[in-house]
LUMGURO-845114 format. One record per residue (C-alpha): x, y, z. Coordinates in steps of 0.1 Angstrom, whole numbers, padded with zeros to 4 digits, always signed. Last residue first. Layout:
BEGIN
XYZ...
// end
This chain:
BEGIN
-0490-0356+1423-0491-0339+1388-0466-0342+1359-0472-0307+1346-0463-0292+1380-0431-0312+1380-0422-0300+1344-0429-0264+1353-0407-0267+1384-0379-0282+1363-0381-0253+1338-0397-0258+1305-0376-0254+1272-0391-0229+1248-0413-0228+1218-0432-0195+1222-0470-0193+1225-0481-0163+1206-0494-0130+1221-0518-0108+1202-0510-0072+1191-0485-0081+1164-0452-0062+1167-0440-0040+1138-0456-0005+1139-0463-0001+1176-0430-0016+1187-0411+0005+1161-0429+0036+1175-0417+0028+1210-0381+0026+1196-0381+0063+1190-0379+0086+1159-0390+0061+1134-0404+0067+1099-0425+0040+1083-0422+0035+1045-0447+0014+1026-0430-0002+0996-0440-0006+0959-0441+0031+0949-0408+0039+0965-0392+0009+0948-0403+0020+0913-0392+0055+0921-0357+0044+0928-0345+0055+0963-0323+0086+0962-0352+0108+0970-0357+0091+1004-0322+0098+1015-0331+0131+1032-0357+0112+1052-0329+0095+1070-0334+0116+1102-0368+0098+1106-0349+0065+1110-0363+0038+1087-0390+0011+1089-0397-0008+1057-0430-0024+1047-0437-0047+1017-0406-0070+1018-0404-0092+0987-0366-0099+0989-0358-0075+0959-0378-0048+0976-0357-0053+1008-0325-0052+0988-0336-0020+0971-0343-0006+1006-0308-0015+1018-0290-0001+0988-0308+0032+0990-0304+0035+1028-0266+0029+1027-0260+0049+1058-0275+0051+1093-0297+0076+1112-0304+0072+1149-0335+0057+1165-0338+0072+1201-0346+0049+1230-0325+0068+1256-0300+0040+1255-0294+0048+1218-0305+0029+1188-0290+0026+1153-0314+0021+1124-0327-0005+1099-0360-0023+1094-0379-0050+1076-0416-0057+1076-0437-0082+1057-0434-0109+1083-0447-0087+1111-0427-0093+1143-0442-0119+1166-0456-0111+1201-0444-0134+1229-0435-0103+1250-0401-0118+1259-0391-0129+1224-0408-0100+1205-0390-0075+1226-0357-0093+1220-0362-0094+1182-0375-0058+1183-0344-0045+1200-0320-0064+1177-0338-0051+1146-0335-0015+1160-0298-0020+1166-0291-0035+1131-0275-0003+1119-0246-0003+1144-0220-0021+1123-0204-0055+1121-0209-0089+1104-0184-0116+1095-0198-0143+1072-0195-0179+1083-0225-0176+1106-0249-0169+1077-0275-0166+1104-0274-0138+1131-0277-0154+1166-0288-0139+1199-0289-0163+1229-0305-0151+1261-0301-0169+1295-0333-0166+1315-0338-0161+1353-0334-0123+1352-0356-0117+1322-0384-0137+1337-0381-0117+1369-0387-0085+1349-0421-0099+1336-0426-0084+1302-0457-0064+1292-0439-0041+1268-0446-0010+1289-0433-0028+1320-0402-0042+1304-0392-0008+1292-0358-0006+1310-0352-0043+1305-0359-0040+1267-0336-0009+1266-0308-0028+1283-0312-0057+1259-0310-0034+1229-0278-0018+1242-0262-0052+1247-0272-0062+1212-0258-0030+1198-0225-0036+1217-0222-0069+1200-0228-0052+1166-0200-0027+1173-0175-0054+1183-0181-0076+1153-0206-0104+1151-0193-0138+1138-0228-0154+1140-0231-0160+1178-0239-0139+1209-0247-0154+1243-0261-0131+1271-0263-0145+1307-0294-0137+1327-0290-0166+1352-0304-0196+1334-0335-0211+1319-0335-0207+1281-0341-0179+1258-0342-0173+1220-0332-0145+1196-0329-0146+1158-0319-0115+1138-0323-0120+1101-0304-0098+1077-0316-0086+1043-0289-0076+1019-0277-0044+1002-0251-0041+0975-0217-0057+0967-0197-0038+0993-0223-0048+1019-0251-0028+1035-0275-0046+1059-0312-0046+1065-0329-0062+1095-0357-0088+1097-0368-0098+1132-0371-0132+1149-0379-0136+1186-0415-0147+1182-0423-0173+1156-0435-0169+1120-0406-0145+1113-0382-0168+1095-0408-0185+1074-0424-0153+1062-0391-0136+1054-0375-0166+1037-0383-0155+1001-0367-0180+0977-0332-0184+0962-0315-0212+0944-0345-0224+0922-0340-0260+0911-0320-0267+0880-0309-0241+0854-0320-0259+0822-0347-0283+0834-0360-0260+0861-0361-0231+0837-0382-0248+0810-0416-0242+0825-0408-0204+0827-0405-0202+0789-0379-0209+0763-0389-0207+0726-0365-0223+0701-0372-0208+0666-0377-0234+0639-0357-0265+0632-0342-0291+0656-0311-0306+0640-0289-0315+0670-0271-0282+0666-0304-0264+0671-0311-0283+0703-0276-0277+0716-0278-0240+0708-0312-0237+0727-0296-0251+0758-0267-0226+0752-0293-0199+0753-0304-0207+0788-0268-0210+0801-0260-0176+0785-0290-0161+0803-0276-0175+0835-0243-0159+0829-0259-0126+0821-0279-0127+0853-0246-0135+0872-0232-0103+0858-0263-0081+0863-0255-0059+0893-0268-0058+0929-0270-0096+0932-0293-0124+0940-0296-0146+0910-0316-0178+0903-0351-0172+0918-0358-0135+0913-0338-0127+0882-0344-0161+0865-0381-0156+0872-0380-0122+0855-0361-0137+0825-0387-0165+0822-0415-0139+0825-0400-0121+0795-0400-0152+0774-0366-0162+0759-0365-0166+0721-0341-0185+0700-0334-0186+0662-0351-0153+0655-0320-0132+0652-0289-0154+0648-0273-0176+0674-0235-0180+0676-0233-0182+0714-0216-0148+0719-0240-0132+0694-0271-0144+0713-0254-0135+0746-0249-0099+0736-0285-0096+0723-0299-0111+0756-0277-0089+0778-0284-0056+0761-0320-0045+0757-0340-0074+0771-0316-0081+0800-0313-0044+0808-0351-0041+0809-0355-0070+0832-0327-0058+0854-0344-0024+0857-0377-0042+0866-0360-0063+0893-0343-0033+0908-0307-0025+0901-0280-0021+0927-0267+0013+0938-0243+0035+0919-0227+0062+0941-0209+0092+0926-0180+0104+0947-0162+0135+0936-0125+0128+0940-0095+0146+0955-0108+0141+0991-0108+0104+0986-0070+0105+0981-0066+0126+1013-0089+0103+1032-0073+0070+1023-0095+0046+1002-0102+0014+1021-0136+0026+1035-0148+0039+1001-0163+0007+0987-0166-0010+0953-0144+0015+0935-0141+0032+0901-0120+0061+0890-0122+0086+0861-0093+0109+0850-0097+0131+0820-0061+0138+0809-0054+0174+0801-0035+0180+0834-0012+0151+0829+0018+0171+0818+0050+0151+0818+0080+0162+0838+0114+0145+0831+0131+0115+0847+0114+0092+0823+0118+0061+0844+0109+0077+0877+0078+0094+0862+0075+0131+0870+0041+0146+0869+0045+0184+0862+0008+0192+0852-0001+0166+0878+0004+0189+0908-0024+0214+0911-0049+0191+0893-0043+0164+0920-0051+0130+0907-0016+0118+0897+0001+0135+0926-0021+0117+0952-0019+0085+0932+0017+0080+0945+0003+0080+0981-0021+0052+0972+0009+0033+0956+0024+0029+0991+0059+0016+0991+0078-0016+0981+0074-0029+1017+0037-0030+1011+0007-0007+1007-0025-0017+0990-0046-0005+0961-0080-0023+0959-0101+0009+0965-0089+0022+0931-0106-0006+0914-0103+0008+0878-0085+0040+0870-0103+0050+0838-0084+0073+0815-0101+0096+0791-0075+0108+0766-0061+0144+0764-0024+0135+0759-0029+0112+0729-0016+0079+0717-0039+0058+0739-0010+0032+0743+0014+0059+0752-0011+0073+0777-0016+0039+0792+0022+0033+0796+0026+0067+0813-0001+0058+0839+0011+0022+0843+0045+0033+0854+0076+0036+0831+0097+0005+0825+0129-0009+0840+0141-0043+0827+0173-0042+0846+0172-0014+0872+0193+0018+0867+0165+0033+0847+0144+0040+0878+0112+0021+0879+0078+0037+0872+0056+0061+0892+0024+0041+0894+0036+0005+0893+0068+0017+0910+0047+0024+0942+0042-0014+0945+0010-0028+0960-0012-0031+0929-0038-0058+0936-0066-0041+0917-0053-0010+0900-0065-0018+0865-0055+0011+0841-0079+0018+0813-0075+0042+0783-0102+0057+0761-0094+0079+0731-0116+0110+0729-0148+0119+0710-0162+0135+0742-0194+0113+0741-0174+0082+0732-0150+0088+0761-0179+0094+0785-0195+0061+0773-0162+0042+0780-0162+0057+0815-0198+0045+0820-0188+0011+0809-0163+0009+0838-0190+0016+0864-0218-0006+0848-0236-0021+0877-0217-0054+0877-0198-0052+0909-0212-0030+0937-0210+0007+0936-0187+0037+0937-0180+0058+0905-0153+0083+0913-0153+0115+0892-0123+0137+0891-0135+0173+0891-0128+0195+0861-0099+0219+0860-0106+0245+0834-0091+0247+0799-0122+0232+0782-0145+0257+0800-0178+0258+0781-0175+0222+0768-0159+0208+0799-0187+0223+0820-0213+0207+0797-0195+0173+0799-0197+0173+0838-0234+0184+0837-0241+0155+0812-0222+0132+0836-0243+0144+0865-0275+0138+0845-0263+0103+0836-0258+0095+0873-0292+0109+0882-0309+0088+0855-0291+0055+0863-0318+0037+0842-0306+0018+0811-0271+0023+0799-0253+0023+0765-0280+0039+0743-0291+0064+0770-0255+0075+0776-0248+0078+0738-0280+0098+0732-0272+0122+0761-0237+0127+0747-0252+0133+0712-0274+0160+0727-0244+0175+0746-0222+0177+0715-0186+0183+0728-0163+0203+0705-0132+0184+0694-0100+0198+0709-0070+0198+0686-0042+0175+0697-0018+0185+0725+0018+0178+0719+0039+0155+0740+0023+0122+0728+0050+0097+0740+0067+0078+0712+0099+0099+0711+0106+0098+0749+0099+0060+0750+0122+0054+0720+0149+0075+0737+0147+0053+0768+0149+0021+0747+0180+0034+0730+0196+0043+0763+0189+0008+0777+0202-0008+0745+0235+0011+0747+0238+0003+0784+0248-0033+0776+0279-0021+0757+0284-0038+0723+0271-0008+0704+0299+0014+0716+0288+0047+0732+0297+0081+0718+0265+0084+0698+0244+0071+0727+0257+0098+0750+0250+0124+0723+0214+0111+0721+0210+0113+0759+0219+0150+0757+0195+0155+0728+0167+0139+0749+0175+0162+0778+0174+0193+0756+0141+0181+0741+0126+0176+0776+0135+0211+0787+0122+0226+0755+0089+0208+0756+0087+0179+0732+0070+0182+0698+0081+0147+0686+0093+0160+0652+0128+0171+0664+0132+0140+0684+0123+0118+0654+0149+0136+0632+0176+0130+0658+0166+0094+0661+0169+0089+0624+0203+0105+0623+0216+0084+0651+0203+0052+0634+0219+0062+0601+0252+0068+0619+0248+0034+0637+0242+0016+0604+0272+0031+0587+0294+0023+0617+0282-0013+0620+0248-0025+0629+0216-0009+0616+0199-0043+0610+0198-0036+0573+0234-0025+0572+0244-0056+0592+0225-0078+0567+0243-0062+0538+0277-0067+0554+0269-0104+0560+0258-0108+0524+0291-0093+0512+0310-0116+0535+0291-0146+0522+0299-0137+0486+0336-0132+0494+0336-0166+0512+0319-0183+0483+0346-0169+0459+0373-0182+0482+0357-0217+0484+0355-0221+0446+0326-0212+0423+0326-0236+0393+0294-0253+0403+0274-0221+0401+0290-0213+0367+0281-0247+0354+0245-0245+0365+0242-0210+0351+0257-0221+0318+0232-0249+0316+0203-0227+0323+0214-0201+0298+0218-0228+0271+0183-0241+0277+0169-0206+0277+0187-0198+0244+0175-0230+0228+0139-0222+0239+0141-0187+0224+0152-0201+0191+0123-0224+0191+0099-0196+0201+0111-0174+0172+0105-0203+0147+0072-0212+0162+0060-0176+0161+0070-0174+0124+0053-0207+0116+0022-0197+0136+0018-0165+0116+0022-0184+0083-0006-0208+0093-0028-0180+0106-0026-0158+0074-0028-0122+0086+0009-0116+0092+0010-0079+0101+0010-0086+0139+0038-0112+0134+0059-0085+0117+0051-0061+0144+0064-0086+0170+0096-0089+0150+0099-0051+0149+0093-0048+0186+0124-0071+0192+0119-0103+0210+0115-0114+0247+0084-0134+0242+0051-0126+0261+0033-0110+0231+0046-0137+0207+0029-0165+0227-0004-0148+0231-0007-0138+0194+0002-0173+0183-0022-0189+0208-0050-0165+0197-0046-0175+0160-0046-0212+0168-0077-0209+0191-0081-0233+0220-0062-0215+0247-0063-0233+0281-0028-0247+0280-0012-0213+0274-0032-0198+0303-0022-0226+0327+0014-0220+0319+0010-0183+0323-0008-0187+0357+0020-0211+0369+0045-0182+0367+0079-0196+0358+0106-0181+0380+0139-0190+0363+0121-0194+0329+0125-0229+0314+0089-0238+0324+0074-0210+0303+0094-0220+0272+0083-0256+0276+0046-0246+0278+0050-0224+0247+0068-0251+0227+0040-0276+0235+0014-0251+0225+0032-0244+0192+0034-0281+0184-0003-0286+0190-0013-0256+0169+0011-0265+0141-0006-0299+0139-0041-0283+0139-0031-0258+0112-0017-0287+0091-0049-0307+0096-0070-0277+0084-0093-0254+0104-0089-0218+0093-0110-0189+0106-0096-0156+0094-0094-0128+0121-0113-0097+0109-0093-0067+0096-0109-0033+0103-0101-0007+0077-0092+0027+0091-0098+0064+0087-0072+0081+0108-0070+0107+0136-0038+0119+0152-0042+0146+0179-0052+0183+0179-0081+0175+0155-0088+0190+0120-0068+0167+0099-0074+0131+0088-0050+0102+0081-0058+0077+0054-0065+0040+0050-0048+0027+0081-0051-0010+0086-0068-0026+0116-0063-0057+0138-0090-0064+0164-0098-0062+0201-0068-0053+0223-0075-0044+0259-0058-0012+0270-0046-0001+0305-0034+0034+0300-0008+0054+0320-0002+0091+0318+0029+0110+0327+0026+0143+0346+0050+0134+0375+0020+0129+0399+0007+0101+0376-0024+0104+0355-0044+0072+0353-0067+0059+0325-0083+0024+0328-0099-0001+0305-0094+0018+0273-0107-0004+0245-0083-0013+0217-0080-0014+0179-0047-0029+0170-0021-0018+0145-0012-0020+0108+0002+0009+0088+0035+0013+0107+0045+0048+0118+0070+0075+0107+0051+0083+0075+0022+0096+0096+0045+0120+0114+0061+0110+0148+0066+0137+0174+0094+0126+0197+0111+0101+0174+0136+0080+0194+0116+0048+0190+0118+0050+0153+0092+0030+0134+0062+0040+0155+0039+0012+0167+0002+0019+0164-0025+0015+0191-0059+0027+0176-0084+0040+0201-0119+0030+0209-0148+0053+0218-0166+0061+0250-0167+0098+0241-0148+0108+0272-0125+0078+0271-0118+0084+0234-0111+0121+0240-0089+0113+0270-0068+0088+0249-0064+0112+0220-0055+0141+0244-0029+0119+0261-0014+0109+0227-0012+0146+0217+0004+0156+0250+0032+0130+0246+0041+0111+0277+0024+0078+0272+0028+0046+0293+0009+0015+0281-0004-0013+0302-0014-0044+0281-0045-0066+0280-0047-0092+0253-0074-0103+0230-0060-0087+0199-0022-0079+0201-0005-0048+0214+0030-0040+0202+0052-0019+0224+0087-0005+0217+0073+0030+0213+0037+0039+0210+0015+0060+0186-0020+0066+0199-0044+0071+0170-0080+0084+0174-0104+0064+0153-0121+0066+0119-0150+0047+0103-0176+0064+0125-0163+0099+0119-0145+0117+0148-0166+0145+0162-0157+0181+0151-0134+0204+0171-0139+0231+0197-0140+0210+0228-0174+0221+0238-0188+0187+0242-0180+0178+0206-0184+0206+0180-0210+0209+0153-0200+0212+0117-0209+0176+0108-0184+0158+0084-0201+0154+0050-0172+0171+0032-0147+0147+0047-0120+0162+0069-0089+0172+0051-0062+0147+0042-0028+0139+0057-0009+0117+0033-0009+0079+0030+0022+0059+0019+0013+0035-0009+0000+0000+0000
// end
């Protein structure tokens, strides 16, 4: 074919422009041409192409924008910067642009998929890039015995060539074996061969399939011989290496490994430079940066073989990795904070309101010194999770430090660097883990800190939790001040008695009492059931637990202030459903109250109030424990004797004195109570508080002790639906006690309907949950006489007692 010249656009070309580009659309029988160097694209193959010329990029962009194909054409001279039509071959490949990427250096990268050969008929003008009218060249279909023979031979050569490569990709071998078209096999084989572009172009221009396969087979045979010879030479060369050459090679490898590990003089210099840059970028205060630079100079003068080298390096790593700079404050959204607290916790309205107030103050005064909140309550009521909710509401990282069982001051302040294996304290480690200096840090179980011969960590916490001091907190390992003033400290405890006064004074106490039955029921439905479904591999709808079954589980199988045991029991119930599903049972497994005995066994707890108070001499008291409130039974009995008082049940000194005071008041009021004083004098009195293995102490059972003794000697029983708490004085006054909320919740949990409380505890009435206030009748006591009127039955009941010898003789008769 004669060389084509640049021609004008056809007369019938539309005059309109394309998408505002300013030039006419490309005719249907023409395509944009992208000239390439050293690359030949074959039909059916995907090839990445790099283009740097502006015209080629415009051609590719136009084709991509108009969803058109491009013509990939090899230029004759690879050095030609702006090839003319005469500088390019006349046969190329029509391609679809799969991807177009522009690199930061300005180059453009195409991923093209070849579709069909084409021949240029004429080049057109009028576009800022090459455009040519083309003739598409369909692939001839030839099925002759000679073609089939060539096809089998070519496939065998292709597989052998792939296997001779040093790292033969299995995908290419599989691809060669899976091709079933002779023309496609020839194109595929030549595209992956290491031959000159001109030779590939020659194959591209060969339209006859048999001739094309012969050319590829010839080139491939030559390539196979080269690969065989190369492999043989490589094997001989490797065998010819003597011991000296191997030693040189190993030494070079050793030097390279040392450089990678940072060893040797070059490695050390690189390490020092890297540390110097890291110190500059760490944002340290001036004093700390000067100290780090001093340690770096020490490290530079120190040999790597010295043991102290690793210690100094570790110390510098700690200084570099700590978050010295303060990140940008994120505004607190109070509405979102309320939503998060309500989403994570049910009930606890006063607690959540105090947290919202806390967050509101932090929002208006972010630089101010907010109080340190201490959540105090029994296990399982959600103290730690409240801290996580506060962190979510403030959009800050959350860190947790467990202080339970810590008895070494170094756990808080860190060890000095002179010790082997020294580390910073838990506070600094938690901040490094959080990665920010304004994190929310939960100090869990602060009441479990204990002193030992290693020091008192409670004293070390004084500096951590004091806003006046923690801005210059000095860890023993770091040896430089670190600002803790922007850390939001939260603490948790089960009881306050073991926290020293000065440490407790630094915290604002927020008490969390136990949950009521209704609150536990809602928590189980909203959180525990869903969590246990996921933990046991159950999907929505596979198992259902009736609400009444959960209520019965709360009342008869758990007796706790929190919900941890309840969650374990729900897990046991769901595992029963898991077993049934795993055995092939279909449909949702529904578990009701009738299934609980089979799954959980016999009920563990039942109301003992009526049984224990059906005879005189028994009263129901209320006690506070670190894990919530409990009901406490006071039992008194008498026997013939000389007025001796016997106390059992592991009673503490204060409780023993309460029994003695109660007995004195009973003797003093014997007349008003209808008690024969002589009967008191000739009776030994035994007072017992069941659960004898559990130590008990405190004055709050005084009123219950008094009523138990009054009931014993007056032969009038204490009402079975009434519980009481309060300290008594010898004047007969009922004095206030603590833990009212926990005690009343425990009474409600045990089924008590009436509670007697000291009048001076009315201030604690609002702390009692509304549900409990509505379910219980409250009787307020100022004197013990009111307790007698409220609690003792009017009629006498015959007591079960041992008769005296005179009584036995009178009963026997003459």
